[in-house]
C-alpha positions in Angstrom: 0.1 0.1 -0.2 1.2 3.3 -1.1 0.7 6.6 0.7 -2.1 7.5 -1.9 -3.4 4.5 -1.4 -4.5 5.6 2.0 -8.0 6.4 3.2 -8.9 9.4 4.1 -11.4 10.8 7.1 -15.0 11.7 5.5 -15.9 15.4 5.5 -19.6 14.3 5.8 -21.1 16.0 9.1 -22.8 12.6 10.3 -19.9 10.5 9.5 -17.9 12.9 11.4 -19.7 12.6 14.3 -20.2 8.9 13.9 -16.1 8.7 13.8 -15.7 10.8 17.2 -17.8 8.9 18.8 -16.2 5.8 17.9 -13.0 7.3 18.8 -14.4 8.1 22.0 -15.5 4.8 22.8 -12.1 2.7 21.7 -10.1 5.7 23.6 -12.2 4.6 26.8 -11.7 1.0 26.1 -8.1 1.1 25.7 -7.9 3.4 28.8 -9.6 0.8 31.0 -7.5 -1.5 29.6 -4.2 0.4 30.1 -5.5 2.0 33.2 -5.7 -2.0 34.4 -2.4 -2.9 33.4 -1.2 -0.2 34.5 -2.2 -0.5 38.1 -0.8 -3.7 38.3 2.6 -3.1 36.8 3.0 -0.5 39.5 1.9 -2.6 42.6 4.8 -4.4 40.8 7.2 -2.0 40.4 6.8 0.2 43.5 8.0 -2.9 45.7 10.7 -3.5 43.3 12.0 -0.8 42.2 13.9 2.4 44.6 13.3 5.7 44.7 16.8 6.5 43.4 16.4 4.4 40.5 13.3 5.9 39.5 15.4 9.3 39.9 18.1 8.2 37.9 15.8 6.8 35.2 14.0 10.4 35.2 17.2 12.0 34.7 17.9 10.2 31.7 14.8 11.0 30.5 15.1 14.8 30.9 18.1 14.7 29.0 16.6 12.9 26.3 13.8 14.8 26.1 16.0 17.7 25.1 17.7 15.6 22.4 14.6 14.1 21.0 13.2 17.6 20.7 14.8 18.0 17.3 12.9 14.3 16.2 10.4 13.7 13.2 7.3 14.7 15.6 8.5 18.3 14.4 7.1 17.9 11.0 5.3 15.2 11.1 2.7 16.6 13.1 1.8 19.0 10.1 0.3 16.4 8.5 -2.6 16.7 11.4 -2.8 20.7 9.8 -3.9 19.5 6.6 -7.6 20.4 5.8 -9.9 17.8 4.0 -8.8 18.3 0.7 -5.2 18.1 1.0 -4.0 14.2 1.2 -1.1 14.0 2.8 2.3 12.9 1.5 3.5 10.3 3.9 6.7 9.7 1.7 7.8 12.8 1.9 7.4 12.9 5.3 9.0 9.6 5.6 11.9 11.3 4.3 11.9 14.2 6.4 11.6 12.2 9.1 14.5 10.3 8.7 16.7 13.4 8.1 15.7 14.3 11.6 15.6 10.8 13.6 19.2 10.1 12.3 20.9 12.7 14.1 19.2 12.9 16.7 20.4 9.1 17.4 23.4 10.1 17.2 23.3 13.4 19.4 21.6 11.0 22.3 25.2 8.8 21.7 27.4 11.6 22.3 25.4 13.0 25.4 26.0 9.9 26.7 29.4 9.8 26.1 30.1 13.6 27.8 28.1 12.4 30.8 30.5 9.3 31.1 33.4 12.2 31.7 31.5 13.0 35.2 30.8 11.4 38.0 27.8 12.7 39.2 26.2 11.8 35.8 27.7 8.8 34.8 24.9 6.1 36.3 22.9 8.0 33.4 25.1 7.4 30.1 24.1 3.3 29.7 20.7 4.8 29.6 21.2 7.0 27.4 23.0 4.7 25.0 20.1 2.4 25.2 17.7 4.9 24.7 18.7 6.4 21.7 18.0 2.8 20.0 14.0 4.1 20.7 14.7 7.3 18.5 15.3 5.1 15.7 12.1 2.9 16.2 9.9 6.0 16.6 11.1 7.2 12.7 8.3 4.3 11.5 6.3 4.6 14.4 5.3 8.3 14.3 4.6 7.7 10.7 2.6 5.0 12.0 0.0 7.0 14.7 0.2 10.2 12.4 -1.7 8.0 9.4 -4.6 6.4 12.1 -4.9 9.8 13.5 -5.3 11.6 10.0 -7.5 9.0 9.2 -9.5 8.9 12.3 -9.1 4.9 12.2 -9.3 4.9 16.2 -10.1 1.7 16.3 -6.7 0.6 14.7 -4.8 3.5 16.8 -6.1 2.4 20.1 -5.6 -1.1 19.4 -1.4 -0.6 18.6 -1.4 1.6 21.5 -3.0 -0.7 23.5 0.0 -3.5 22.3 2.5 -1.2 22.4 1.6 -0.4 26.5 1.4 -3.8 26.9 5.0 -5.0 25.3 6.5 -2.0 27.7 5.0 -3.3 30.7 5.7 -6.5 30.1 9.4 -5.7 29.2 9.8 -3.4 32.7 7.8 -5.7 34.7 10.4 -8.6 33.6 13.3 -6.4 33.9 12.7 -5.6 37.1 11.9 -9.0 38.2 15.4 -9.2 37.6 17.1 -6.7 39.7 17.5 -3.9 36.0 15.8 -1.4 38.0 16.1 1.7 36.1 17.1 0.1 33.0 14.0 -1.7 33.2 11.8 1.7 33.3 14.0 3.2 30.2 14.2 0.1 27.8 10.3 -0.3 28.4 8.9 3.0 28.0 11.1 4.4 25.6 12.3 1.6 23.3 9.7 -1.2 23.0 7.0 1.3 23.4 7.7 1.8 19.6 7.9 -1.4 18.6 4.6 -2.5 17.8 3.5 0.8 15.6 6.8 0.4 13.4 5.8 -3.3 12.7 2.1 -2.3 12.0 3.1 -0.1 9.4 6.0 -1.6 7.9 4.7 -5.4 8.4 0.8 -5.6 8.8 -0.3 -3.2 7.0 2.9 -3.6 4.4 3.3 0.9 3.8 6.4 1.4 1.5 7.6 4.8 0.7 8.0 5.5 -2.9 11.5 4.3 -4.8 14.2 7.5 -3.8 12.8 7.8 -0.6 16.4 8.3 0.8 17.3 11.4 -1.2 16.5 14.7 0.9 13.3 15.5 0.1 13.1 18.8 -2.3 12.6 22.2 -0.7 9.8 23.2 -2.2 8.0 20.2 -1.5 8.4 19.9 2.3 8.6 24.0 2.6 5.5 24.2 4.4 6.5 21.5 6.6 9.7 22.5 7.5 8.3 26.4 8.4 5.5 24.2 10.5 8.8 22.2 12.5 10.7 25.4 12.4 7.9 27.2 14.6 7.4 24.1 16.9 11.0 23.9 17.1 11.3 26.6 19.4 8.5 25.8 21.5 10.0 22.1 21.9 13.2 23.5 22.6 11.8 25.8 25.6 10.3 22.8 27.3 12.7 20.3 27.1 15.1 22.4 27.8 13.7 23.1 31.0 13.5 19.4 31.7 17.2 19.1 30.4 18.4 21.6 33.1 16.2 19.6 35.6 17.5 16.4 34.7 21.2 18.3 34.8 20.9 19.9 38.2 18.0 17.8 40.7 20.6 15.1 40.9 23.0 17.4 42.4 19.9 19.5 44.2 18.0 17.0 46.0 20.1 13.3 44.6 18.3 10.7 42.5 16.2 9.8 45.7 14.4 13.0 46.3 13.8 13.2 42.1 12.2 9.7 42.5 10.0 11.0 45.2 8.8 13.7 43.3 8.7 12.4 39.8 6.4 9.7 41.9 4.1 12.4 43.2 3.6 14.2 40.1 2.7 10.6 38.7 0.1 10.0 41.0 -2.1 12.7 39.4 -0.7 11.6 35.5 -2.0 8.3 36.3 -5.6 9.0 37.6 -6.9 12.2 36.6 -4.4 12.6 34.3 -5.6 9.6 31.9 -9.1 10.8 32.1 -7.8 14.1 30.6 -5.7 12.7 27.8 -8.6 10.8 26.8 -10.3 14.0 25.9 -7.2 16.0 24.3 -6.6 13.2 22.2 -9.8 12.4 20.7 -11.1 15.9 20.4 -8.1 17.6 19.0 -7.9 16.4 15.7 -11.8 18.0 15.3 -10.4 21.7 16.3 -8.4 22.5 13.5 -11.2 22.1 11.3 -13.2 24.7 12.0 -10.6 27.5 12.5 -11.9 29.1 9.6 -15.4 29.9 11.1 -14.2 32.2 14.2 -17.8 32.1 15.9 -17.5 27.9 15.6 -14.6 27.5 16.9 -14.9 29.8 19.8 -18.2 27.8 20.7 -16.1 24.4 20.1 -12.7 25.8 22.4 -14.9 26.8 25.2 -16.8 23.4 25.3 -13.0 21.8 25.3 -11.7 24.1 27.6 -14.5 24.0 30.3 -14.5 20.3 30.0 -10.6 20.4 30.8 -11.3 22.3 33.3 -13.9 20.0 35.5 -12.0 17.0 34.7 -8.7 18.7 35.9 -9.6 20.5 38.7 -11.8 17.3 40.5 -8.7 15.5 40.3 -6.1 17.6 41.4 -8.3 18.6 44.5 -9.4 15.0 45.1 -6.2 13.6 44.7 -4.3 16.5 47.1 -7.3 15.5 50.1 -7.3 12.0 49.2 -3.7 11.2 47.7 -2.3 9.9 50.6 -4.5 7.3 50.8 -4.4 6.7 47.3 -0.7 6.5 47.3 -0.9 3.1 50.1 -2.7 2.1 47.7 -0.9 1.9 44.6 2.6 2.4 45.8 2.6 0.6 49.4 3.7 2.1 52.8 7.4 2.4 51.0 6.8 5.6 49.5 5.7 7.3 52.7 8.2 9.8 52.3 6.1 11.0 49.8 3.2 12.2 51.1 4.4 15.9 51.6 4.8 16.1 47.8 1.4 15.0 46.9 0.0 18.3 46.9 2.4 20.0 45.1 2.4 17.0 42.5 -1.6 17.8 42.4 -1.3 21.5 41.5 1.9 20.8 39.1 -0.7 18.5 37.3 -3.3 20.6 36.8 -1.5 24.0 35.9 0.1 21.5 33.1 -3.5 20.5 32.1 -4.8 23.7 31.6 -1.6 24.7 30.3 -1.6 21.8 27.4 -5.1 22.5 27.2 -4.6 26.3 25.9 -1.1 25.2 23.7 -4.1 22.7 21.9 -6.4 25.3 21.5 -3.7 28.2 19.9 -2.0 25.1 17.9 -5.4 24.5 16.4 -6.5 28.0 15.7 -2.9 28.1 13.8 -1.4 30.5 16.3 2.1 29.2 16.2 3.4 32.6 17.5 1.6 32.5 20.8 2.6 28.5 21.4 6.2 29.8 21.2 6.0 32.8 23.3 3.8 31.0 26.3 6.4 27.3 26.1 9.3 30.0 26.4 7.1 31.5 29.1 6.8 28.3 30.9 10.2 27.3 30.8 11.7 30.4 32.4 9.0 30.5 35.0 10.9 27.0 35.7 14.1 28.5 36.6 13.6 29.6 39.6 12.1 26.7 41.1 15.4 24.9 39.9 17.7 27.5 41.0 15.6 27.6 44.6 16.7 23.4 44.4 20.0 24.0 44.1 20.4 26.5 47.1 17.9 24.5 49.5 18.8 21.0 48.6 15.2 20.1 49.8 12.9 18.2 47.9 9.5 19.4 49.4 10.6 23.2 48.7 11.6 22.8 45.4 8.0 20.9 44.1 6.2 24.0 46.1 8.1 26.4 44.4 7.4 24.5 40.5 3.7 24.3 41.6 3.7 28.5 41.9 6.1 28.6 38.0 3.5 25.9 37.1 0.5 28.0 37.7 1.7 31.1 37.1 2.3 29.3 33.5 -1.4 28.7 32.7 -2.6 31.5 34.0 -0.2 33.4 31.0 -1.5 30.6 28.3 -4.9 30.9 29.5 -4.3 34.6 28.5 -3.5 34.1 24.9 -6.6 31.7 24.4 -8.7 34.8 25.6 -7.3 37.2 23.3 -8.4 34.4 20.3 -12.0 33.5 22.1 -12.9 36.9 23.6 -14.0 37.9 26.9 -17.0 35.6 27.1 -15.8 32.3 27.9 -13.7 32.4 31.4 -17.1 32.5 33.5 -18.8 29.3 31.7 -15.3 27.6 31.6 -14.4 27.9 35.6 -17.7 28.4 37.2 -19.2 24.6 36.5 -15.7 23.3 37.6 -15.0 25.5 40.7 -18.5 25.0 42.0 -18.0 21.0 41.5 -14.6 21.3 42.8 -15.7 22.7 46.5 -19.3 20.9 46.3 -16.6 17.6 46.7 -14.1 18.7 48.9 -16.5 19.5 51.0 -18.3 16.4 50.8 -14.9 14.4 51.0 -13.9 16.3 54.6 -17.0 15.4 55.9 -17.3 11.9 55.1 -13.6 11.4 56.0 -15.1 11.4 60.1 -17.4 8.3 59.6 -14.7 6.4 56.8 -11.3 6.8 58.7 -11.6 3.0 60.0 -11.6 1.6 56.0 -8.5 -0.2 55.1 -7.2 1.3 51.6 -9.2 0.3 48.8 -12.6 0.5 50.1 -11.7 3.4 51.7 -10.4 5.1 48.4 -13.4 3.6 45.9 -15.8 4.9 49.1 -14.1 8.7 49.0 -14.5 8.5 45.3 -17.7 8.1 45.0 -18.4 10.7 47.5 -16.5 13.3 46.2 -17.9 13.0 42.3 -21.2 12.2 43.4 -21.1 15.7 45.2 -19.6 17.1 41.7 -22.3 15.2 39.8 -25.2 16.8 42.2 -23.3 20.3 42.3 -23.3 20.7 38.6 -27.1 19.0 38.2 -28.3 21.9 40.5 -26.9 24.3 39.0 -24.9 23.8 35.7 -26.9 21.1 33.9 -25.5 22.7 30.6 -22.1 22.0 31.9 -23.1 18.6 33.1 -24.5 17.5 29.9 -21.5 18.9 27.6 -19.2 16.8 30.0 -21.1 13.6 29.8 -21.3 14.0 25.9 -17.4 15.4 25.5 -16.9 11.7 27.2 -18.9 9.5 25.3 -21.2 8.7 27.8 -25.2 8.3 27.7 -25.9 10.1 24.9 -29.9 10.3 26.0 -29.0 11.2 29.3 -26.8 14.2 27.8 -29.8 15.6 26.1 -32.4 15.2 29.0 -30.1 17.4 31.1 -29.5 20.0 28.3 -32.6 20.9 28.0 -33.4 21.5 31.4 -30.2 23.9 31.7 -30.7 27.6 30.3 -29.6 26.8 26.8 -29.4 22.9 24.5 -26.4 21.5 24.1 -25.8 18.5 21.5 -23.6 15.7 20.5 -20.4 16.7 19.2 -20.3 17.2 15.2 -18.7 18.5 12.6 -20.7 21.7 12.4 -21.5 22.0 16.0 -19.0 20.4 18.5 -21.3 21.6 21.6 -23.7 24.3 21.0 -26.5 25.4 18.4 -26.3 29.2 21.0 -23.8 32.2 19.3 -21.9 31.9 22.6 -20.7 29.9 25.7 -23.0 29.5 28.0 -23.1 28.8 31.9 
C-alpha cells in the first residue's frame, strides 16, 4: 500500500460525528485496559524499584527529551494540520523523518559519552546509550500513528497503542524482576513502546515509501512542513530545555532519591485524573483545526473543550490533594510514605500542566504558532526559579512548592493568550462549573472522612471517590446542568442523558459533530 492509497477521513458531518463517538469509545476501552494493566504493573514496580532508580531513569529521560526535541515529530505533526482537500504526502514525511531521527540518534549517543566524563552523571550514560535506539524505532512508529490519526482510524490506533503499553509493561516488569531497576523503566518506556506501531506500518499494513526516499526531499515540496516544524521547534526547545536543566541540576540538588519521590508524586495525578484528560485531548484535538476558518464555530468548540478540561482537571487535583495519601498507599505501598508531603504540590503541577496543555492545543488548532512559542518560552523561564531554589536549599518539598507556583503562573499566562482569540465571554462558563463542582466534592470528602476513617485502603479510596464525584455531579445537576450535559456528551457517556440534562439547563447542548461540536447558541454558556 502506498501513500496515495491511504484512506481519507470522511467530510460528511454525520460521518464525522460517528467517528468522534467511535474515537471516544475506543479511547475509553483503551484507557480501561491501560489503567488496569498499569495498576498491576505499578503495584509490582513500587516494590521492586527503589526511589533512587526512579530518579536515575527520570534524569535520563529528561536529557533524552532535550535531544529528541529535534526529532521528526516537528514535521510529522504538520500532516494533521492539512484540510480535508489536502492529502498528506507520506513518502515525503518519511524522508523528512529520517533526516531528523538519524542525527538525533547520533546526538543521544554523543550526550551519553559526555555524561561518562562526570562522576555525578555517569550512572545516566548507559541509559542514554540504550534509549537512543528507541529514537530510531520512532521513525516508522511516528509515521504510523500520524497516518492512523489523520484517517481517524481510532480502532486500529488505540489497539496498537494498547499493544505498545502491554509490550512496555511486560518488558519493564520482567527486567525489574531481574533486578535491572532504571534499565527496566528506560527500555520498557523508551524503546519497546515504539516497536508495535513500527511493525504495524511496515509488516502488517505493508506500507512502503516511494522509490528514491533516501534522497532529501526538495525544499519546495517540504517547505510548509519545515516551516511548521521550525515554529514547533522553538516551542519544543523551550520545554525540553527546561527538562534538560532539571535533569542536570536536580540529581545534585536533591539526589536521585528526592528526584524519584517527586517523580512519583507527579505521576500520582498523571496516572489517575491525567489519564481521563488525555482521552479527551487526544480524541477531540484532530477536529478542532477543521473549524478554525469559522471564528464563531471555533469559539464554541474551544470553549466547550476548555470547560470539560477544567472540570476534569480541577476535580482530579482536588481529590488527589485531599486523598492522595490514601491512594498512594493503595498504589505504591508504605515504602513511599516519604512522598506524602509532595502530593499537594504534585496535584497543583498536574492541574496547571493540564490547563496549560489544553490552552496550547487551542492555540495550535487556531494556527497561532507564535503564541505557542511565547507560552512555551514563558513556561520554561518560569521553571528556572524553582530549579535554582532546589539548588540553593537541597529541599525536595521546597522545590515542589516552588514549581507548583511557577506552573500555575504559566497556566494563567497560557489562558490569557487563549482569551485573545476566544474573547471575554469564555472565562465564566469554563471555570465557574469546575469551581462549583470542586468545592462541593471537597466539602463532601472532608465530611466523609469522619465516617470512613476506620476503613482499610482500597474500600476507603473507593468510598471517598464515590462521595467526591457524587457530590460534584449533584452540584453540576443543580446549578450547571448544561455543563454537566456537555461533560457527559464530550466524554461519550449516555447521549440520551446528556440531551435530557441539557434541556433542563439554560441552553441546549448537542452531541459533538462537525458543524457544531457543542452548542447551537451564538456564544459560550454556563
